[in-house]
N, C-alpha and C positions, 0 to 999 in steps of 0.2 A: 699413432691420430695427432693425437692432441697439441705435438710438437708441431708437426704436418699444419695444421689451420691456423695455431698460432704464427707461424712462422710465409704462411700463406699473406693471413691477415697482415702484418706488419709488413713485407714488403710490399703488397698491395696500399696499404699506406702512409710509405715515404713516398712511393710512388706518383699517389695522388697529390703531395706535401709540393712535389719538384712540376706537373705536371698545373700547378693550380700557380704556379710561381709565373711558369709557359703561360698560361693564358692569361696574368695579370699584363707581364712584357706586351703581347698582342694586343689587347685591349688599352697601353696606357700611348703607342705608337697611334693608336684609332681616333683615340682623343686627340691625338694633340694634332693631325691632319686634322679632325671637323674642325679643332678652334682655328687654325690654317682659313680654310672654306668659312668661319664665316668674316676673321679680323677682310678678307679678301671682301665679300654681301655689304660688309659693314662701310668698308670704305667706297664703292659702288654708290651705295644709298647716301653716305653723307655727301660725295663727289657731284655727282650727277641730279639724286633731288634733293639733298639738302635737308635729307633726315630728320627732329628733331629728338634729343635722344631718347624720351617716353616712347616714342612709333617707331624704333631703332629699334630698345631694348624687348619689341614688342616685337616685330618681325622676326630679329633673330630668335626667340623662343618658339616661334612657328617654323623655322626653314633650320632649322641643326635637329640631332637625332641628341639623345640623352647620351650623358649626362650634361649637356653644353647648353644641353638644349635651359634646363632647370637651372643652370647659373644665370645667362637670362631673363628667365622668366623669373631669378630670385630679386634681383635689381627691380624687373620692371614693377615690383610688387610692392619695393621699398619709397619706389620713387616718389609717393606719397609724403615723405619724407622730408623730398627737396626744400630751403631754405632754412630749416635747422640746424638741415646734415650735407657737407657738403656731397655732392655724386661720386668722385674721392670717396669718400669717406665710407657711403654706400657701397661701392665697390667694392673695395680692400677690404668690406668685411664680408663680404657676398664668397668674397677671393679664400677670404681663414676658412669660412664655411660649407668646406666645398673638398671636403676629404675625397669624394667622387670622382674628382678630373686629373684624381694623383700626381696633380704638378711638382715638380723641384722649386727648391725658394725658388733660383734662379727663372727659373719660368714664374710663377706667384706675381718675382718685383718685377719681372716685364711684363706681366698683363700690368700690373700697380702702377708701371710707372704711362704704357697711354690710359689709362682713367685720369692723370692729369694734365690732359688736352684734350679730349672729350666734354663737348658742349662750353666751352669756356673759349677754343679760342675761333678762328673764321673758321673757312670749310679747306682751305691749303693747308693747314697747321694740321688740321687733327688728319686731314690725309698725309702727310707726311707722317706723322706720329704714327696711324693703320699702316707704312707703307715697313718703318721699321721692328714696330709689334709681328708685325707679315714674316719679316723678314728671320725675324728671330726665331719666329716658331717653325718658320720652313727648318730651319738651321734643326732644333732641336728636336724636331720628328723624324727630318736626318737623322742623325744622333742613335734616337731614339729604334726608328729600325737597323739602323748597326745592329745595334743590341742589340735586338731582338733577334734578329739570324745567327751573333755570334754567343747570344748564349741562351736558347733558345735546349739545343740538343742538350747542352751543358747540364740547364736545370733538369732535365728528364729524366738523363742519365745518371745524375747526382743520387736523384730521389730516392732512384731503383738499386743506386749503390748501396748507398747509405744503410736501405732496407735489411741489403745482403749481410750486408759489416756486420750491422748487430743482429740477427738470426746468426752469424754466425762466430759471435762473442756469446750468443746468449746460450748456443746450445755444447 
């Protein structure tokens, strides 16, 4: 009886690990889609309203979902340092301090590249930079969706199979 309970717990534990990875893939896909929406909203704000960066960050913090809203909220909170610290540095440090965004190095680099243009150039240049970033993140989101679709069942099954395999070894 003890072996049976142990086997069930072991298989449940490894299955849960697989399902947690599936959940992370879904969350990452959702975050990337939210970033695409945020970039589109930023582009609209800059092009149509010429919204200053502090107000833009505040609006994005209110209009986006967590954890993307936290990213913009943290940037907005640090904008008082402008002058002694460049916007690019604040943006880059905030990206580095946001592991909850689940971004790859390539995605982090794309966001950093966007920060080089924000608040520095005219609206047309900022629009172009936002459009480039938006296209990049649309591609990142598309790839994440494909990976999620392809890997979700694999990771769920792999978790359960690993548990069964370990149980068979231990019996």
